[in-house]
All heavy atoms as TSV, in Angstrom:
chain	resi	resn	atom	element	x	y	z
A	1	MET	N	N	8.892	2.259	4.597
A	1	MET	CA	C	8.504	3.046	3.458
A	1	MET	C	C	7.590	4.177	3.891
A	1	MET	O	O	7.623	5.250	3.296
A	1	MET	CB	C	7.842	2.175	2.408
A	1	MET	CG	C	7.409	2.925	1.216
A	1	MET	SD	S	7.212	1.827	-0.148
A	1	MET	CE	C	6.700	2.954	-1.386
A	2	CYS	N	N	6.748	3.970	4.882
A	2	CYS	CA	C	5.812	5.003	5.294
A	2	CYS	C	C	6.545	6.228	5.775
A	2	CYS	O	O	6.102	7.351	5.525
A	2	CYS	CB	C	4.897	4.488	6.400
A	2	CYS	SG	S	3.709	3.296	5.770
A	3	GLY	N	N	7.641	6.078	6.476
A	3	GLY	CA	C	8.369	7.242	6.971
A	3	GLY	C	C	8.900	8.072	5.827
A	3	GLY	O	O	8.900	9.300	5.906
A	4	THR	N	N	9.335	7.447	4.759
A	4	THR	CA	C	9.807	8.189	3.617
A	4	THR	C	C	8.702	8.936	2.932
A	4	THR	O	O	8.862	10.080	2.519
A	4	THR	CB	C	10.508	7.230	2.616
A	4	THR	OG1	O	11.503	6.509	3.292
A	4	THR	CG2	C	11.096	7.964	1.456
A	5	VAL	N	N	7.520	8.304	2.847
A	5	VAL	CA	C	6.378	8.970	2.191
A	5	VAL	C	C	5.894	10.139	3.011
A	5	VAL	O	O	5.669	11.241	2.482
A	5	VAL	CB	C	5.229	7.947	1.957
A	5	VAL	CG1	C	3.985	8.675	1.465
A	5	VAL	CG2	C	5.664	6.886	0.965
A	6	PHE	N	N	5.748	9.959	4.334
A	6	PHE	CA	C	5.244	11.037	5.144
A	6	PHE	C	C	6.275	12.130	5.402
A	6	PHE	O	O	5.943	13.260	5.712
A	6	PHE	CB	C	4.699	10.480	6.470
A	6	PHE	CG	C	3.524	9.616	6.258
A	6	PHE	CD1	C	3.483	8.345	6.804
A	6	PHE	CD2	C	2.434	10.025	5.506
A	6	PHE	CE1	C	2.409	7.511	6.621
A	6	PHE	CE2	C	1.364	9.207	5.308
A	6	PHE	CZ	C	1.318	7.936	5.853
A	7	GLY	N	N	7.553	11.812	5.250
A	7	GLY	CA	C	8.618	12.809	5.376
A	7	GLY	C	C	9.090	13.348	4.057
A	7	GLY	O	O	10.122	13.959	3.940
A	8	TRP	N	N	8.290	13.118	3.011
A	8	TRP	CA	C	8.673	13.472	1.648
A	8	TRP	C	C	8.940	14.975	1.459
A	8	TRP	O	O	9.924	15.339	0.785
A	8	TRP	CB	C	7.645	12.985	0.640
A	8	TRP	CG	C	8.021	13.328	-0.754
A	8	TRP	CD1	C	7.461	14.269	-1.550
A	8	TRP	CD2	C	9.067	12.744	-1.523
A	8	TRP	NE1	N	8.078	14.308	-2.775
A	8	TRP	CE2	C	9.074	13.389	-2.780
A	8	TRP	CE3	C	9.997	11.727	-1.281
A	8	TRP	CZ2	C	9.952	13.044	-3.785
A	8	TRP	CZ3	C	10.882	11.430	-2.284
A	8	TRP	CH2	C	10.864	12.051	-3.527
A	9	PRO	N	N	8.110	15.896	1.977
A	9	PRO	CA	C	8.398	17.310	1.740
A	9	PRO	C	C	9.786	17.752	2.180
A	9	PRO	O	O	10.488	18.482	1.447
A	9	PRO	CB	C	7.313	18.025	2.541
A	9	PRO	CG	C	6.187	17.044	2.625
A	9	PRO	CD	C	6.863	15.729	2.707
A	10	ALA	N	N	10.241	17.276	3.324
A	10	ALA	CA	C	11.591	17.643	3.800
A	10	ALA	C	C	12.651	16.968	2.948
A	10	ALA	O	O	13.667	17.598	2.587
A	10	ALA	CB	C	11.767	17.232	5.256
A	11	LEU	N	N	12.432	15.736	2.536
A	11	LEU	CA	C	13.402	15.013	1.688
A	11	LEU	C	C	13.463	15.645	0.315
A	11	LEU	O	O	14.549	15.740	-0.267
A	11	LEU	CB	C	12.998	13.544	1.610
A	11	LEU	CG	C	13.899	12.633	0.805
A	11	LEU	CD1	C	15.324	12.619	1.400
A	11	LEU	CD2	C	13.330	11.241	0.758
A	12	GLU	N	N	12.328	16.068	-0.203
A	12	GLU	CA	C	12.312	16.680	-1.537
A	12	GLU	C	C	13.140	17.954	-1.593
A	12	GLU	O	O	13.865	18.207	-2.567
A	12	GLU	CB	C	10.864	16.964	-1.943
A	12	GLU	CG	C	10.721	17.521	-3.320
A	12	GLU	CD	C	9.281	17.745	-3.731
A	12	GLU	OE1	O	8.379	17.532	-2.915
A	12	GLU	OE2	O	9.074	18.133	-4.891
A	13	LEU	N	N	13.094	18.747	-0.553
A	13	LEU	CA	C	13.905	19.966	-0.521
A	13	LEU	C	C	15.397	19.663	-0.578
A	13	LEU	O	O	16.167	20.308	-1.264
A	13	LEU	CB	C	13.582	20.781	0.767
A	13	LEU	CG	C	12.230	21.437	0.816
A	13	LEU	CD1	C	11.998	22.090	2.171
A	13	LEU	CD2	C	12.088	22.476	-0.293
A	14	ILE	N	N	15.793	18.645	0.166
A	14	ILE	CA	C	17.198	18.236	0.158
A	14	ILE	C	C	17.620	17.710	-1.217
A	14	ILE	O	O	18.693	18.066	-1.721
A	14	ILE	CB	C	17.468	17.190	1.241
A	14	ILE	CG1	C	17.228	17.776	2.634
A	14	ILE	CG2	C	18.861	16.581	1.127
A	14	ILE	CD1	C	17.184	16.772	3.743
A	15	LEU	N	N	16.772	16.898	-1.822
A	15	LEU	CA	C	17.090	16.344	-3.142
A	15	LEU	C	C	17.182	17.452	-4.198
A	15	LEU	O	O	18.025	17.380	-5.105
A	15	LEU	CB	C	16.065	15.290	-3.530
A	15	LEU	CG	C	16.037	14.031	-2.666
A	15	LEU	CD1	C	14.899	13.131	-3.072
A	15	LEU	CD2	C	17.353	13.293	-2.765
A	16	LYS	N	N	16.312	18.444	-4.117
A	16	LYS	CA	C	16.387	19.558	-5.044
A	16	LYS	C	C	17.655	20.363	-4.897
A	16	LYS	O	O	18.281	20.785	-5.854
A	16	LYS	CB	C	15.174	20.461	-4.903
A	16	LYS	CG	C	13.913	19.891	-5.519
A	16	LYS	CD	C	12.744	20.855	-5.419
A	16	LYS	CE	C	11.516	20.247	-6.073
A	16	LYS	NZ	N	10.383	21.167	-6.003
A	17	LYS	N	N	18.069	20.582	-3.649
A	17	LYS	CA	C	19.309	21.325	-3.404
A	17	LYS	C	C	20.531	20.540	-3.935
A	17	LYS	O	O	21.494	21.133	-4.403
A	17	LYS	CB	C	19.492	21.593	-1.920
A	17	LYS	CG	C	18.618	22.708	-1.415
A	17	LYS	CD	C	18.869	22.950	0.084
A	17	LYS	CE	C	17.883	23.999	0.576
A	17	LYS	NZ	N	18.048	24.200	2.041
A	18	GLU	N	N	20.450	19.217	-3.846
A	18	GLU	CA	C	21.552	18.374	-4.333
A	18	GLU	C	C	21.576	18.291	-5.870
A	18	GLU	O	O	22.523	17.810	-6.441
A	18	GLU	CB	C	21.441	16.976	-3.741
A	18	GLU	CG	C	21.712	16.909	-2.259
A	18	GLU	CD	C	23.152	17.177	-1.927
A	18	GLU	OE1	O	24.044	16.731	-2.699
A	18	GLU	OE2	O	23.410	17.815	-0.892
A	19	GLY	N	N	20.498	18.683	-6.515
A	19	GLY	CA	C	20.427	18.662	-7.972
A	19	GLY	C	C	20.075	17.301	-8.543
A	19	GLY	O	O	20.422	17.025	-9.683
A	20	ILE	N	N	19.354	16.487	-7.770
A	20	ILE	CA	C	18.953	15.173	-8.254
A	20	ILE	C	C	17.943	15.373	-9.411
A	20	ILE	O	O	17.063	16.184	-9.313
A	20	ILE	CB	C	18.325	14.350	-7.143
A	20	ILE	CG1	C	19.239	14.251	-5.921
A	20	ILE	CG2	C	17.869	12.980	-7.591
A	20	ILE	CD1	C	20.556	13.544	-6.209
A	21	TYR	N	N	18.087	14.618	-10.469
A	21	TYR	CA	C	17.267	14.697	-11.685
A	21	TYR	C	C	17.409	16.020	-12.431
A	21	TYR	O	O	16.517	16.442	-13.145
A	21	TYR	CB	C	15.796	14.432	-11.388
A	21	TYR	CG	C	15.499	13.033	-10.946
A	21	TYR	CD1	C	14.835	12.800	-9.751
A	21	TYR	CD2	C	15.858	11.957	-11.699
A	21	TYR	CE1	C	14.546	11.523	-9.333
A	21	TYR	CE2	C	15.616	10.650	-11.283
A	21	TYR	CZ	C	14.931	10.465	-10.096
A	21	TYR	OH	O	14.656	9.195	-9.677
A	22	CYS	N	N	18.479	16.719	-12.205
A	22	CYS	CA	C	18.681	18.004	-12.874
A	22	CYS	C	C	20.180	18.186	-13.173
A	22	CYS	O	O	20.973	18.460	-12.271
A	22	CYS	CB	C	18.180	19.128	-11.983
A	22	CYS	SG	S	18.045	20.697	-12.859
A	23	ALA	N	N	20.544	18.079	-14.442
A	23	ALA	CA	C	21.930	18.216	-14.796
A	23	ALA	C	C	22.269	19.687	-15.081
A	23	ALA	O	O	23.399	20.113	-14.897
A	23	ALA	CB	C	22.261	17.364	-16.033
A	24	LEU	N	N	21.319	20.432	-15.535
A	24	LEU	CA	C	21.536	21.847	-15.873
A	24	LEU	C	C	20.873	22.732	-14.835
A	24	LEU	O	O	20.076	22.260	-14.005
A	24	LEU	CB	C	20.984	22.147	-17.271
A	24	LEU	CG	C	21.516	21.286	-18.410
A	24	LEU	CD1	C	20.764	21.563	-19.668
A	24	LEU	CD2	C	22.991	21.566	-18.611
A	25	ASP	N	N	21.127	24.000	-14.905
A	25	ASP	CA	C	20.593	24.919	-13.901
A	25	ASP	C	C	19.625	25.897	-14.544
A	25	ASP	O	O	19.594	27.068	-14.231
A	25	ASP	CB	C	21.739	25.683	-13.245
A	25	ASP	CG	C	21.431	26.041	-11.804
A	25	ASP	OD1	O	20.507	25.441	-11.237
A	25	ASP	OD2	O	22.124	26.912	-11.260
A	26	ASP	N	N	18.769	25.403	-15.446
A	26	ASP	CA	C	17.816	26.307	-16.081
A	26	ASP	C	C	16.402	25.988	-15.603
A	26	ASP	O	O	16.153	25.033	-14.858
A	26	ASP	CB	C	17.922	26.215	-17.604
A	26	ASP	CG	C	17.690	24.806	-18.132
A	26	ASP	OD1	O	17.684	23.887	-17.312
A	26	ASP	OD2	O	17.538	24.637	-19.355
A	27	GLU	N	N	15.437	26.772	-16.034
A	27	GLU	CA	C	14.036	26.638	-15.593
A	27	GLU	C	C	13.381	25.359	-16.100
A	27	GLU	O	O	12.613	24.733	-15.397
A	27	GLU	CB	C	13.217	27.848	-16.035
A	27	GLU	CG	C	13.448	29.082	-15.218
A	27	GLU	CD	C	13.123	28.862	-13.748
A	27	GLU	OE1	O	12.059	28.275	-13.446
A	27	GLU	OE2	O	13.910	29.287	-12.911
A	28	SER	N	N	13.699	24.942	-17.320
A	28	SER	CA	C	13.083	23.720	-17.857
A	28	SER	C	C	13.523	22.492	-17.080
A	28	SER	O	O	12.762	21.558	-16.854
A	28	SER	CB	C	13.383	23.557	-19.336
A	28	SER	OG	O	14.774	23.359	-19.527
A	29	CYS	N	N	14.779	22.511	-16.643
A	29	CYS	CA	C	15.303	21.420	-15.836
A	29	CYS	C	C	14.578	21.373	-14.488
A	29	CYS	O	O	14.256	20.306	-13.992
A	29	CYS	CB	C	16.799	21.552	-15.652
A	29	CYS	SG	S	17.508	20.200	-14.723
A	30	LYS	N	N	14.359	22.536	-13.873
A	30	LYS	CA	C	13.688	22.595	-12.577
A	30	LYS	C	C	12.247	22.178	-12.686
A	30	LYS	O	O	11.699	21.524	-11.776
A	30	LYS	CB	C	13.819	23.991	-11.999
A	30	LYS	CG	C	15.225	24.313	-11.590
A	30	LYS	CD	C	15.351	25.644	-10.948
A	30	LYS	CE	C	16.791	25.859	-10.570
A	30	LYS	NZ	N	17.021	27.089	-9.800
A	31	ALA	N	N	11.586	22.476	-13.820
A	31	ALA	CA	C	10.198	22.021	-14.016
A	31	ALA	C	C	10.145	20.510	-14.181
A	31	ALA	O	O	9.287	19.839	-13.614
A	31	ALA	CB	C	9.609	22.704	-15.230
A	32	THR	N	N	11.109	19.970	-14.942
A	32	THR	CA	C	11.167	18.521	-15.103
A	32	THR	C	C	11.459	17.818	-13.797
A	32	THR	O	O	10.884	16.801	-13.471
A	32	THR	CB	C	12.262	18.171	-16.141
A	32	THR	OG1	O	11.986	18.852	-17.344
A	32	THR	CG2	C	12.318	16.700	-16.397
A	33	GLN	N	N	12.321	18.426	-13.001
A	33	GLN	CA	C	12.684	17.881	-11.699
A	33	GLN	C	C	11.451	17.833	-10.805
A	33	GLN	O	O	11.211	16.831	-10.133
A	33	GLN	CB	C	13.758	18.767	-11.097
A	33	GLN	CG	C	14.309	18.268	-9.782
A	33	GLN	CD	C	15.318	19.250	-9.188
A	33	GLN	OE1	O	15.146	20.462	-9.306
A	33	GLN	NE2	N	16.336	18.740	-8.569
A	34	SER	N	N	10.664	18.884	-10.773
A	34	SER	CA	C	9.464	18.933	-9.949
A	34	SER	C	C	8.439	17.875	-10.413
A	34	SER	O	O	7.803	17.226	-9.575
A	34	SER	CB	C	8.806	20.307	-10.001
A	34	SER	OG	O	9.611	21.232	-9.351
A	35	LEU	N	N	8.326	17.670	-11.715
A	35	LEU	CA	C	7.411	16.647	-12.217
A	35	LEU	C	C	7.847	15.256	-11.801
A	35	LEU	O	O	7.007	14.428	-11.413
A	35	LEU	CB	C	7.304	16.727	-13.748
A	35	LEU	CG	C	6.489	17.894	-14.301
A	35	LEU	CD1	C	6.634	17.922	-15.836
A	35	LEU	CD2	C	5.036	17.746	-13.910
A	36	LYS	N	N	9.125	14.988	-11.879
A	36	LYS	CA	C	9.633	13.674	-11.497
A	36	LYS	C	C	9.435	13.418	-9.989
A	36	LYS	O	O	9.025	12.324	-9.593
A	36	LYS	CB	C	11.107	13.527	-11.866
A	36	LYS	CG	C	11.317	13.389	-13.355
A	36	LYS	CD	C	12.753	13.156	-13.693
A	36	LYS	CE	C	12.896	12.998	-15.228
A	36	LYS	NZ	N	14.255	12.718	-15.609
A	37	PHE	N	N	9.676	14.439	-9.176
A	37	PHE	CA	C	9.473	14.270	-7.740
A	37	PHE	C	C	7.983	14.075	-7.414
A	37	PHE	O	O	7.648	13.287	-6.539
A	37	PHE	CB	C	10.027	15.459	-6.973
A	37	PHE	CG	C	11.516	15.468	-6.870
A	37	PHE	CD1	C	12.231	16.620	-7.012
A	37	PHE	CD2	C	12.221	14.291	-6.612
A	37	PHE	CE1	C	13.613	16.648	-6.896
A	37	PHE	CE2	C	13.594	14.295	-6.513
A	37	PHE	CZ	C	14.288	15.474	-6.661
A	38	SER	N	N	7.111	14.771	-8.136
A	38	SER	CA	C	5.666	14.576	-7.926
A	38	SER	C	C	5.244	13.179	-8.297
A	38	SER	O	O	4.441	12.559	-7.614
A	38	SER	CB	C	4.867	15.605	-8.752
A	38	SER	OG	O	5.137	16.883	-8.312
A	39	PHE	N	N	5.798	12.658	-9.404
A	39	PHE	CA	C	5.468	11.296	-9.828
A	39	PHE	C	C	5.965	10.275	-8.781
A	39	PHE	O	O	5.225	9.347	-8.455
A	39	PHE	CB	C	6.139	11.003	-11.179
A	39	PHE	CG	C	5.863	9.621	-11.669
A	39	PHE	CD1	C	4.622	9.235	-12.104
A	39	PHE	CD2	C	6.900	8.685	-11.668
A	39	PHE	CE1	C	4.387	7.930	-12.553
A	39	PHE	CE2	C	6.675	7.384	-12.110
A	39	PHE	CZ	C	5.432	7.036	-12.551
A	40	ILE	N	N	7.152	10.470	-8.272
A	40	ILE	CA	C	7.679	9.564	-7.224
A	40	ILE	C	C	6.785	9.556	-6.018
A	40	ILE	O	O	6.454	8.493	-5.467
A	40	ILE	CB	C	9.135	9.919	-6.886
A	40	ILE	CG1	C	10.065	9.652	-8.031
A	40	ILE	CG2	C	9.588	9.172	-5.635
A	40	ILE	CD1	C	11.439	10.253	-7.854
A	41	PHE	N	N	6.365	10.736	-5.560
A	41	PHE	CA	C	5.478	10.822	-4.403
A	41	PHE	C	C	4.138	10.144	-4.683
A	41	PHE	O	O	3.613	9.429	-3.836
A	41	PHE	CB	C	5.270	12.283	-3.973
A	41	PHE	CG	C	4.332	12.395	-2.849
A	41	PHE	CD1	C	4.734	12.061	-1.553
A	41	PHE	CD2	C	3.045	12.826	-3.031
A	41	PHE	CE1	C	3.876	12.165	-0.481
A	41	PHE	CE2	C	2.163	12.947	-1.964
A	41	PHE	CZ	C	2.582	12.602	-0.685
A	42	THR	N	N	3.578	10.381	-5.841
A	42	THR	CA	C	2.263	9.802	-6.204
A	42	THR	C	C	2.333	8.267	-6.189
A	42	THR	O	O	1.461	7.593	-5.606
A	42	THR	CB	C	1.790	10.293	-7.568
A	42	THR	OG1	O	1.717	11.727	-7.530
A	42	THR	CG2	C	0.458	9.733	-7.931
A	43	VAL	N	N	3.343	7.720	-6.804
A	43	VAL	CA	C	3.484	6.250	-6.882
A	43	VAL	C	C	3.725	5.688	-5.466
A	43	VAL	O	O	3.066	4.708	-5.081
A	43	VAL	CB	C	4.641	5.861	-7.818
A	43	VAL	CG1	C	4.951	4.383	-7.700
A	43	VAL	CG2	C	4.251	6.189	-9.249
A	44	SER	N	N	4.603	6.283	-4.704
A	44	SER	CA	C	4.917	5.746	-3.391
A	44	SER	C	C	3.738	5.860	-2.410
A	44	SER	O	O	3.470	4.923	-1.657
A	44	SER	CB	C	6.144	6.409	-2.789
A	44	SER	OG	O	5.949	7.786	-2.640
A	45	SER	N	N	2.999	6.945	-2.456
A	45	SER	CA	C	1.833	7.048	-1.566
A	45	SER	C	C	0.750	6.096	-1.961
A	45	SER	O	O	0.032	5.534	-1.129
A	45	SER	CB	C	1.313	8.469	-1.523
A	45	SER	OG	O	0.878	8.907	-2.772
A	46	SER	N	N	0.593	5.829	-3.265
A	46	SER	CA	C	-0.391	4.830	-3.730
A	46	SER	C	C	0.001	3.436	-3.299
A	46	SER	O	O	-0.865	2.649	-2.853
A	46	SER	CB	C	-0.506	4.892	-5.245
A	46	SER	OG	O	-0.971	6.131	-5.677
A	47	VAL	N	N	1.269	3.117	-3.404
A	47	VAL	CA	C	1.758	1.784	-2.961
A	47	VAL	C	C	1.521	1.576	-1.483
A	47	VAL	O	O	1.055	0.512	-1.064
A	47	VAL	CB	C	3.235	1.592	-3.340
A	47	VAL	CG1	C	3.822	0.370	-2.648
A	47	VAL	CG2	C	3.400	1.478	-4.846
A	48	VAL	N	N	1.778	2.619	-0.698
A	48	VAL	CA	C	1.561	2.507	0.753
A	48	VAL	C	C	0.069	2.278	1.043
A	48	VAL	O	O	-0.262	1.426	1.876
A	48	VAL	CB	C	2.052	3.805	1.484
A	48	VAL	CG1	C	1.542	3.857	2.915
A	48	VAL	CG2	C	3.566	3.817	1.485
A	49	ASN	N	N	-0.799	2.939	0.343
A	49	ASN	CA	C	-2.246	2.738	0.581
A	49	ASN	C	C	-2.692	1.361	0.145
A	49	ASN	O	O	-3.513	0.745	0.830
A	49	ASN	CB	C	-3.051	3.824	-0.158
A	49	ASN	CG	C	-2.929	5.166	0.491
A	49	ASN	OD1	O	-2.751	5.271	1.715
A	49	ASN	ND2	N	-2.986	6.211	-0.293
A	50	PHE	N	N	-2.203	0.867	-0.992
A	50	PHE	CA	C	-2.625	-0.461	-1.425
A	50	PHE	C	C	-2.056	-1.576	-0.557
A	50	PHE	O	O	-2.705	-2.582	-0.337
A	50	PHE	CB	C	-2.194	-0.709	-2.904
A	50	PHE	CG	C	-3.053	0.044	-3.898
A	50	PHE	CD1	C	-2.469	0.924	-4.745
A	50	PHE	CD2	C	-4.415	-0.153	-3.916
A	50	PHE	CE1	C	-3.245	1.628	-5.676
A	50	PHE	CE2	C	-5.194	0.527	-4.849
A	50	PHE	CZ	C	-4.611	1.418	-5.712
A	51	VAL	N	N	-0.873	-1.399	-0.021
A	51	VAL	CA	C	-0.255	-2.412	0.834
A	51	VAL	C	C	-0.892	-2.408	2.236
A	51	VAL	O	O	-0.949	-3.443	2.899
A	51	VAL	CB	C	1.256	-2.195	0.915
A	51	VAL	CG1	C	1.908	-3.044	1.956
A	51	VAL	CG2	C	1.883	-2.480	-0.454
A	52	SER	N	N	-1.398	-1.273	2.658
A	52	SER	CA	C	-2.020	-1.155	3.970
A	52	SER	C	C	-3.297	-2.001	4.059
A	52	SER	O	O	-3.622	-2.505	5.156
A	52	SER	CB	C	-2.347	0.310	4.303
A	52	SER	OG	O	-1.186	1.066	4.386
A	53	PHE	N	N	-4.010	-2.154	2.975
A	53	PHE	CA	C	-5.266	-2.881	3.009
A	53	PHE	C	C	-5.071	-4.393	3.371
A	53	PHE	O	O	-5.737	-4.848	4.276
A	53	PHE	CB	C	-5.968	-2.732	1.640
A	53	PHE	CG	C	-7.306	-3.426	1.610
A	53	PHE	CD1	C	-8.391	-2.955	2.314
A	53	PHE	CD2	C	-7.466	-4.568	0.854
A	53	PHE	CE1	C	-9.605	-3.572	2.263
A	53	PHE	CE2	C	-8.667	-5.206	0.792
A	53	PHE	CZ	C	-9.746	-4.706	1.511
A	54	PRO	N	N	-4.178	-5.103	2.702
A	54	PRO	CA	C	-3.973	-6.507	3.127
A	54	PRO	C	C	-3.462	-6.632	4.548
A	54	PRO	O	O	-3.838	-7.548	5.267
A	54	PRO	CB	C	-2.947	-7.047	2.128
A	54	PRO	CG	C	-2.918	-6.138	0.991
A	54	PRO	CD	C	-3.406	-4.821	1.491
A	55	TRP	N	N	-2.584	-5.711	4.978
A	55	TRP	CA	C	-2.103	-5.762	6.339
A	55	TRP	C	C	-3.250	-5.552	7.352
A	55	TRP	O	O	-3.244	-6.122	8.426
A	55	TRP	CB	C	-1.000	-4.728	6.590
A	55	TRP	CG	C	0.331	-5.178	6.091
A	55	TRP	CD1	C	0.979	-4.699	4.995
A	55	TRP	CD2	C	1.177	-6.188	6.636
A	55	TRP	NE1	N	2.169	-5.369	4.812
A	55	TRP	CE2	C	2.311	-6.268	5.831
A	55	TRP	CE3	C	1.056	-7.034	7.741
A	55	TRP	CZ2	C	3.335	-7.185	6.099
A	55	TRP	CZ3	C	2.111	-7.907	7.975
A	55	TRP	CH2	C	3.217	-7.976	7.170
A	56	GLY	N	N	-4.192	-4.733	6.998
A	56	GLY	CA	C	-5.355	-4.520	7.865
A	56	GLY	C	C	-6.209	-5.775	8.001
A	56	GLY	O	O	-6.698	-6.102	9.091
A	57	ILE	N	N	-6.379	-6.504	6.885
A	57	ILE	CA	C	-7.150	-7.748	6.931
A	57	ILE	C	C	-6.411	-8.786	7.784
A	57	ILE	O	O	-7.023	-9.452	8.601
A	57	ILE	CB	C	-7.362	-8.288	5.499
A	57	ILE	CG1	C	-8.296	-7.357	4.713
A	57	ILE	CG2	C	-7.918	-9.702	5.528
A	57	ILE	CD1	C	-8.444	-7.691	3.262
A	58	ILE	N	N	-5.095	-8.886	7.634
A	58	ILE	CA	C	-4.310	-9.801	8.455
A	58	ILE	C	C	-4.399	-9.422	9.921
A	58	ILE	O	O	-4.507	-10.296	10.789
A	58	ILE	CB	C	-2.848	-9.876	7.975
A	58	ILE	CG1	C	-2.793	-10.454	6.556
A	58	ILE	CG2	C	-1.985	-10.663	8.919
A	58	ILE	CD1	C	-1.432	-10.308	5.884
A	59	LEU	N	N	-4.351	-8.145	10.212
A	59	LEU	CA	C	-4.460	-7.656	11.574
A	59	LEU	C	C	-5.808	-8.019	12.179
A	59	LEU	O	O	-5.874	-8.461	13.355
A	59	LEU	CB	C	-4.261	-6.133	11.623
A	59	LEU	CG	C	-4.386	-5.455	12.992
A	59	LEU	CD1	C	-3.265	-5.915	13.907
A	59	LEU	CD2	C	-4.343	-3.949	12.818
A	60	ASP	N	N	-6.862	-7.880	11.434
A	60	ASP	CA	C	-8.205	-8.233	11.920
A	60	ASP	C	C	-8.345	-9.723	12.200
A	60	ASP	O	O	-9.012	-10.155	13.172
A	60	ASP	CB	C	-9.284	-7.779	10.970
A	60	ASP	CG	C	-9.454	-6.243	10.962
A	60	ASP	OD1	O	-9.007	-5.604	11.908
A	60	ASP	OD2	O	-10.034	-5.736	9.973
A	61	ARG	N	N	-7.770	-10.528	11.331
A	61	ARG	CA	C	-7.936	-11.997	11.470
A	61	ARG	C	C	-7.017	-12.641	12.450
A	61	ARG	O	O	-7.392	-13.580	13.147
A	61	ARG	CB	C	-7.755	-12.651	10.106
A	61	ARG	CG	C	-8.866	-12.339	9.158
A	61	ARG	CD	C	-8.786	-13.120	7.884
A	61	ARG	NE	N	-9.878	-12.758	7.021
A	61	ARG	CZ	C	-9.975	-13.105	5.775
A	61	ARG	NH1	N	-9.020	-13.827	5.215
A	61	ARG	NH2	N	-10.987	-12.742	5.026
A	62	HIS	N	N	-5.778	-12.137	12.545
A	62	HIS	CA	C	-4.776	-12.847	13.347
A	62	HIS	C	C	-4.284	-12.069	14.577
A	62	HIS	O	O	-3.558	-12.598	15.390
A	62	HIS	CB	C	-3.569	-13.215	12.468
A	62	HIS	CG	C	-3.950	-14.112	11.337
A	62	HIS	ND1	N	-4.282	-15.425	11.521
A	62	HIS	CD2	C	-4.036	-13.877	10.007
A	62	HIS	CE1	C	-4.547	-15.970	10.340
A	62	HIS	NE2	N	-4.439	-15.031	9.421
A	63	GLY	N	N	-4.598	-10.789	14.641
A	63	GLY	CA	C	-4.209	-10.004	15.808
A	63	GLY	C	C	-2.886	-9.276	15.652
A	63	GLY	O	O	-2.100	-9.573	14.729
A	64	PRO	N	N	-2.605	-8.387	16.556
A	64	PRO	CA	C	-1.404	-7.547	16.430
A	64	PRO	C	C	-0.100	-8.316	16.620
A	64	PRO	O	O	0.924	-7.954	16.035
A	64	PRO	CB	C	-1.585	-6.477	17.527
A	64	PRO	CG	C	-2.581	-7.051	18.472
A	64	PRO	CD	C	-3.446	-7.960	17.674
A	65	ARG	N	N	-0.105	-9.339	17.434
A	65	ARG	CA	C	1.154	-10.092	17.672
A	65	ARG	C	C	1.645	-10.730	16.353
A	65	ARG	O	O	2.841	-10.685	16.054
A	65	ARG	CB	C	0.940	-11.141	18.734
A	65	ARG	CG	C	2.224	-11.804	19.129
A	65	ARG	CD	C	2.059	-12.710	20.317
A	65	ARG	NE	N	1.806	-11.845	21.480
A	65	ARG	CZ	C	1.649	-12.292	22.703
A	65	ARG	NH1	N	1.710	-13.596	22.931
A	65	ARG	NH2	N	1.449	-11.471	23.688
A	66	MET	N	N	0.747	-11.327	15.607
A	66	MET	CA	C	1.114	-11.925	14.336
A	66	MET	C	C	1.605	-10.875	13.314
A	66	MET	O	O	2.618	-11.069	12.649
A	66	MET	CB	C	-0.059	-12.696	13.742
A	66	MET	CG	C	0.196	-13.228	12.337
A	66	MET	SD	S	1.379	-14.572	12.277
A	66	MET	CE	C	0.305	-15.901	12.672
A	67	VAL	N	N	0.906	-9.761	13.252
A	67	VAL	CA	C	1.305	-8.719	12.310
A	67	VAL	C	C	2.640	-8.103	12.667
A	67	VAL	O	O	3.480	-7.881	11.785
A	67	VAL	CB	C	0.191	-7.630	12.251
A	67	VAL	CG1	C	0.649	-6.450	11.416
A	67	VAL	CG2	C	-1.102	-8.214	11.665
A	68	HIS	N	N	2.880	-7.899	13.932
A	68	HIS	CA	C	4.174	-7.345	14.355
A	68	HIS	C	C	5.291	-8.345	14.036
A	68	HIS	O	O	6.369	-7.952	13.611
A	68	HIS	CB	C	4.171	-7.005	15.832
A	68	HIS	CG	C	3.420	-5.799	16.147
A	68	HIS	ND1	N	3.823	-4.523	15.834
A	68	HIS	CD2	C	2.211	-5.617	16.769
A	68	HIS	CE1	C	2.937	-3.633	16.239
A	68	HIS	NE2	N	1.953	-4.282	16.797
A	69	GLY	N	N	5.033	-9.619	14.230
A	69	GLY	CA	C	6.014	-10.622	13.923
A	69	GLY	C	C	6.298	-10.690	12.415
A	69	GLY	O	O	7.472	-10.778	11.998
A	70	MET	N	N	5.260	-10.628	11.619
A	70	MET	CA	C	5.469	-10.643	10.152
A	70	MET	C	C	6.160	-9.364	9.676
A	70	MET	O	O	7.027	-9.418	8.781
A	70	MET	CB	C	4.099	-10.796	9.466
A	70	MET	CG	C	3.504	-12.163	9.641
A	70	MET	SD	S	1.821	-12.266	8.998
A	70	MET	CE	C	2.032	-11.931	7.296
A	71	ALA	N	N	5.813	-8.211	10.250
A	71	ALA	CA	C	6.421	-6.956	9.850
A	71	ALA	C	C	7.887	-6.906	10.219
A	71	ALA	O	O	8.699	-6.288	9.512
A	71	ALA	CB	C	5.681	-5.791	10.476
A	72	SER	N	N	8.253	-7.557	11.295
A	72	SER	CA	C	9.655	-7.522	11.685
A	72	SER	C	C	10.529	-8.369	10.735
A	72	SER	O	O	11.733	-8.162	10.665
A	72	SER	CB	C	9.827	-8.031	13.127
A	72	SER	OG	O	9.507	-9.408	13.215
A	73	LEU	N	N	9.898	-9.295	10.022
A	73	LEU	CA	C	10.648	-10.081	9.053
A	73	LEU	C	C	10.910	-9.325	7.757
A	73	LEU	O	O	11.814	-9.693	6.992
A	73	LEU	CB	C	9.908	-11.373	8.744
A	73	LEU	CG	C	9.750	-12.333	9.907
A	73	LEU	CD1	C	8.865	-13.528	9.490
A	73	LEU	CD2	C	11.095	-12.823	10.387
A	74	CYS	N	N	10.092	-8.319	7.493
A	74	CYS	CA	C	10.246	-7.553	6.232
A	74	CYS	C	C	11.364	-6.628	6.307
A	74	CYS	O	O	11.887	-5.862	6.542
A	74	CYS	CB	C	8.959	-6.814	5.891
A	74	CYS	SG	S	7.598	-7.909	5.499
């Protein structure tokens, strides 16, 4: 998920060109499209930050080998 969040600007350009969240080709549709993409980015970056905290605690307590093993199962 982190790669998608950090690569979001490039992905957003592609999605806009494809017309995702925009059925019409007018200005109101493009404004709505930008708002939806901003909301998606805000939610996903917040989720990444909240999920990183427990992983940091596990990393401190059990070490990198355990965290890598757990992350490979996800």
